[in-house]
C-alpha positions as CSV (number, residue, x, y, z in Angstrom):
1,X,0.0,0.0,0.0
2,X,1.6,3.2,-1.1
3,X,0.8,6.8,-1.9
4,X,-2.5,8.4,-1.0
5,X,-4.0,5.2,0.4
6,X,-1.0,4.7,2.7
7,X,-1.1,8.2,4.0
8,X,-4.8,8.0,4.6
9,X,-4.5,4.8,6.5
10,X,-1.6,6.1,8.6
11,X,-3.7,9.2,9.5
12,X,-6.8,7.3,10.5
13,X,-6.3,7.9,14.2
14,X,-4.7,11.4,13.8
15,X,-1.0,11.9,14.4
16,X,1.7,13.7,12.6
17,X,0.4,12.9,9.1
18,X,-3.0,14.2,10.0
19,X,-1.4,17.4,11.3
20,X,0.5,17.9,8.1
21,X,-2.7,17.5,6.0
22,X,-4.4,20.0,8.3
23,X,-1.5,22.5,7.9
24,X,-1.6,22.0,4.1
25,X,-5.4,22.6,3.8
26,X,-5.3,25.7,6.0
27,X,-2.2,27.2,4.5
28,X,-2.8,30.7,3.0
29,X,-1.1,29.4,-0.2
30,X,-3.7,26.6,-0.7
31,X,-5.4,27.7,-3.9
32,X,-9.0,27.5,-2.7
33,X,-9.7,31.2,-3.5
34,X,-9.9,32.4,0.1
35,X,-7.6,35.3,-0.9
36,X,-10.4,36.7,-3.0
37,X,-12.7,37.0,0.1
38,X,-12.9,39.6,2.8
39,X,-15.7,37.8,4.7
40,X,-17.8,41.0,4.9
41,X,-14.9,43.2,6.0
42,X,-14.8,45.3,2.9
43,X,-18.5,46.0,3.3
44,X,-17.9,47.3,6.8
45,X,-15.0,49.4,5.5
46,X,-17.1,50.9,2.7
47,X,-19.7,51.9,5.2
48,X,-17.0,53.2,7.6
49,X,-18.4,50.9,10.2
50,X,-15.0,49.4,11.2
51,X,-11.7,50.9,12.3
52,X,-8.2,49.4,12.9
53,X,-9.1,49.3,16.6
54,X,-12.4,47.5,16.1
55,X,-11.2,44.8,13.6
56,X,-10.4,42.3,16.4
57,X,-13.8,42.8,18.0
58,X,-15.5,42.3,14.7
59,X,-13.5,39.2,14.0
60,X,-14.4,37.7,17.4
61,X,-18.1,38.5,16.9
62,X,-18.1,36.7,13.5
63,X,-16.4,33.7,15.0
64,X,-18.9,33.4,17.8
65,X,-22.1,34.3,16.0
66,X,-21.5,33.6,12.3
67,X,-18.8,31.3,11.1
68,X,-18.8,29.3,14.3
69,X,-22.5,28.4,14.4
70,X,-22.7,28.0,10.6
71,X,-19.5,26.9,8.9
72,X,-17.7,25.3,11.8
73,X,-20.8,23.5,12.8
74,X,-21.4,22.3,9.2
75,X,-17.8,21.2,9.0
76,X,-18.1,19.1,12.2
77,X,-21.4,17.5,11.0
78,X,-20.0,16.8,7.5
79,X,-16.8,15.3,9.0
80,X,-18.9,12.8,11.1
81,X,-21.2,12.0,8.2
82,X,-18.3,11.3,5.9
83,X,-16.6,9.1,8.4
84,X,-19.9,7.2,8.9
85,X,-20.6,7.0,5.2
86,X,-24.0,8.8,5.8
87,X,-24.3,10.5,2.4
88,X,-27.9,11.5,3.0
89,X,-26.9,13.4,6.1
90,X,-24.0,15.0,4.3
91,X,-26.3,16.3,1.6
92,X,-28.7,17.7,4.2
93,X,-25.9,19.5,6.0
94,X,-24.6,21.0,2.8
95,X,-28.1,22.2,1.7
96,X,-28.9,23.7,5.1
97,X,-25.6,25.6,5.3
98,X,-26.2,26.9,1.8
99,X,-29.7,28.1,2.8
100,X,-28.4,29.9,5.9
101,X,-26.3,32.2,3.7
102,X,-28.8,34.9,2.9
103,X,-26.9,36.9,0.3
104,X,-26.0,35.8,-3.2
105,X,-22.3,36.8,-2.9
106,X,-22.0,34.7,0.3
107,X,-23.5,31.6,-1.3
108,X,-21.3,32.0,-4.4
109,X,-18.2,32.6,-2.3
110,X,-18.9,29.4,-0.3
111,X,-19.6,27.2,-3.3
112,X,-16.7,28.6,-5.5
113,X,-14.1,28.0,-2.8
114,X,-15.8,24.7,-1.8
115,X,-15.7,23.2,-5.2
116,X,-12.1,24.4,-5.7
117,X,-11.1,22.9,-2.4
118,X,-12.9,19.6,-3.3
119,X,-11.1,19.4,-6.7
120,X,-7.7,20.0,-5.3
121,X,-8.2,17.8,-2.2
122,X,-9.3,14.9,-4.4
123,X,-6.0,15.1,-6.2
124,X,-3.7,15.8,-3.3
125,X,-5.4,14.0,-0.4
126,X,-7.7,11.5,-2.1
127,X,-10.0,9.0,-0.6
128,X,-13.4,7.5,-1.1
129,X,-15.3,10.1,0.9
130,X,-14.0,12.9,-1.4
131,X,-14.9,11.0,-4.5
132,X,-18.4,10.2,-3.2
133,X,-19.0,13.8,-2.2
134,X,-17.8,15.0,-5.7
135,X,-20.4,12.7,-7.3
136,X,-23.1,14.3,-5.1
137,X,-22.0,17.8,-6.1
138,X,-21.7,16.9,-9.8
139,X,-25.3,15.5,-9.6
140,X,-26.4,18.8,-8.0
141,X,-27.7,17.0,-4.9
142,X,-25.2,19.0,-2.8
143,X,-24.2,22.7,-3.3
144,X,-20.5,22.1,-2.6
145,X,-20.1,24.5,0.3
146,X,-16.6,25.3,1.5
147,X,-17.1,24.1,5.1
148,X,-18.7,20.8,4.0
149,X,-15.9,20.2,1.4
150,X,-13.3,20.9,4.1
151,X,-15.1,18.5,6.6
152,X,-15.1,15.7,4.0
153,X,-11.4,16.4,3.1
154,X,-10.4,16.3,6.8
155,X,-12.4,13.1,7.4
156,X,-10.9,11.5,4.3
157,X,-7.4,12.3,5.6
158,X,-8.1,11.1,9.1
159,X,-7.8,14.5,10.7
160,X,-9.7,14.5,14.1
161,X,-12.8,16.6,14.0
162,X,-11.7,19.0,16.7
163,X,-8.5,19.7,15.0
164,X,-10.3,20.1,11.6
165,X,-12.7,22.7,13.0
166,X,-10.0,24.6,14.8
167,X,-7.8,24.6,11.7
168,X,-10.6,25.9,9.4
169,X,-11.5,28.6,11.9
170,X,-7.9,29.7,12.0
171,X,-7.8,29.7,8.2
172,X,-10.8,32.0,8.3
173,X,-9.0,34.3,10.7
174,X,-5.9,34.3,8.6
175,X,-8.0,35.2,5.5
176,X,-9.8,37.9,7.5
177,X,-6.7,39.7,8.7
178,X,-5.2,39.3,5.3
179,X,-8.1,41.3,3.9
180,X,-7.6,43.8,6.7
181,X,-4.0,44.2,5.5
182,X,-5.1,44.9,2.0
183,X,-7.8,47.3,3.2
184,X,-5.2,49.1,5.3
185,X,-7.0,48.4,8.5
186,X,-4.0,46.8,10.1
187,X,-0.3,46.1,9.5
188,X,1.7,42.9,9.5
189,X,2.8,43.1,13.2
190,X,-0.6,43.9,14.5
191,X,-2.2,41.2,12.3
192,X,-0.1,38.6,14.2
193,X,-1.2,40.0,17.5
194,X,-4.9,39.8,16.4
195,X,-4.4,36.2,15.3
196,X,-2.9,35.1,18.6
197,X,-5.7,36.9,20.5
198,X,-8.3,34.9,18.6
199,X,-7.0,31.6,20.1
200,X,-9.5,31.5,23.0
201,X,-12.3,32.6,20.8
202,X,-11.5,29.8,18.3
203,X,-11.4,27.3,21.2
204,X,-14.8,28.6,22.4
205,X,-16.3,28.4,18.8
206,X,-14.9,24.9,18.3
207,X,-16.4,23.6,21.5
208,X,-19.8,25.0,20.7
209,X,-19.7,23.7,17.1
210,X,-18.9,20.2,18.2
211,X,-21.9,20.2,20.6
212,X,-24.5,21.4,18.0
213,X,-26.8,19.1,16.1
214,X,-28.1,19.7,12.5
215,X,-31.2,21.6,13.8
216,X,-28.9,24.2,15.4
217,X,-26.9,24.9,12.3
218,X,-26.8,28.6,11.4
219,X,-25.7,32.0,12.8
220,X,-27.5,35.2,13.5
221,X,-25.6,38.2,12.2
222,X,-28.1,40.8,10.8
223,X,-25.6,43.6,10.6
224,X,-23.0,41.5,8.7
225,X,-25.8,40.3,6.3
226,X,-26.7,43.9,5.7
227,X,-23.1,44.9,5.1
228,X,-22.7,42.0,2.7
229,X,-25.8,43.1,0.8
230,X,-24.3,46.6,0.5
231,X,-21.1,45.2,-0.7
232,X,-22.8,43.0,-3.4
233,X,-24.2,46.2,-4.9
234,X,-21.1,48.4,-4.6
235,X,-19.8,50.0,-7.8
236,X,-16.2,49.1,-7.0
237,X,-15.0,46.0,-5.0
238,X,-11.6,44.6,-4.2
239,X,-13.0,41.4,-2.8
240,X,-15.7,38.9,-3.9
241,X,-17.3,39.0,-0.5
């Protein structure tokens, strides 16, 4: 047994190989398209509703009330469904997550990055769960949301669900502060301070995500949704979301 199959088997209970897969999938250089997203930050900047001082507070709020209850929860549920081979549940998780994203640009951002992640993960990580999920997306039974694709990829590589959720939330934070850099809302040194400060918030969001069931999937962020709606209609945009 060699190649992808060998690495997947070795990672079935976590360990160093699972950590390496997690690092690869969450690296800012991974070409999923995250660099094209501001996760609503550009909308806040356009409305002059965020300052360099309030960027950390906004990020923490999004982790607790948006991406944690929605994407991280969907990732955890998708991870479990993929490990159990419950493809019906996987489709339901994907459809529900897609429905919770109220704005068109948020839905498009999720499916574009999700399908890109799925395509690259099938080639680089491999495994039957990724192939089965790709069939469901191709058949238009599942939208192909980023968080669900990530959950399936982590499950296929044997990355433990807690580590998978934490890694994906950290990738969100990295993408968010990267957008803040490009929007001149922070600098490289302060960005690292912000990332480190988010560690306890990520831990809190992961614990909550792992405890949720399918009926609890979805965040409540009316202001962020409004900012995304404004951004979608802006005449000039640097980011896709």
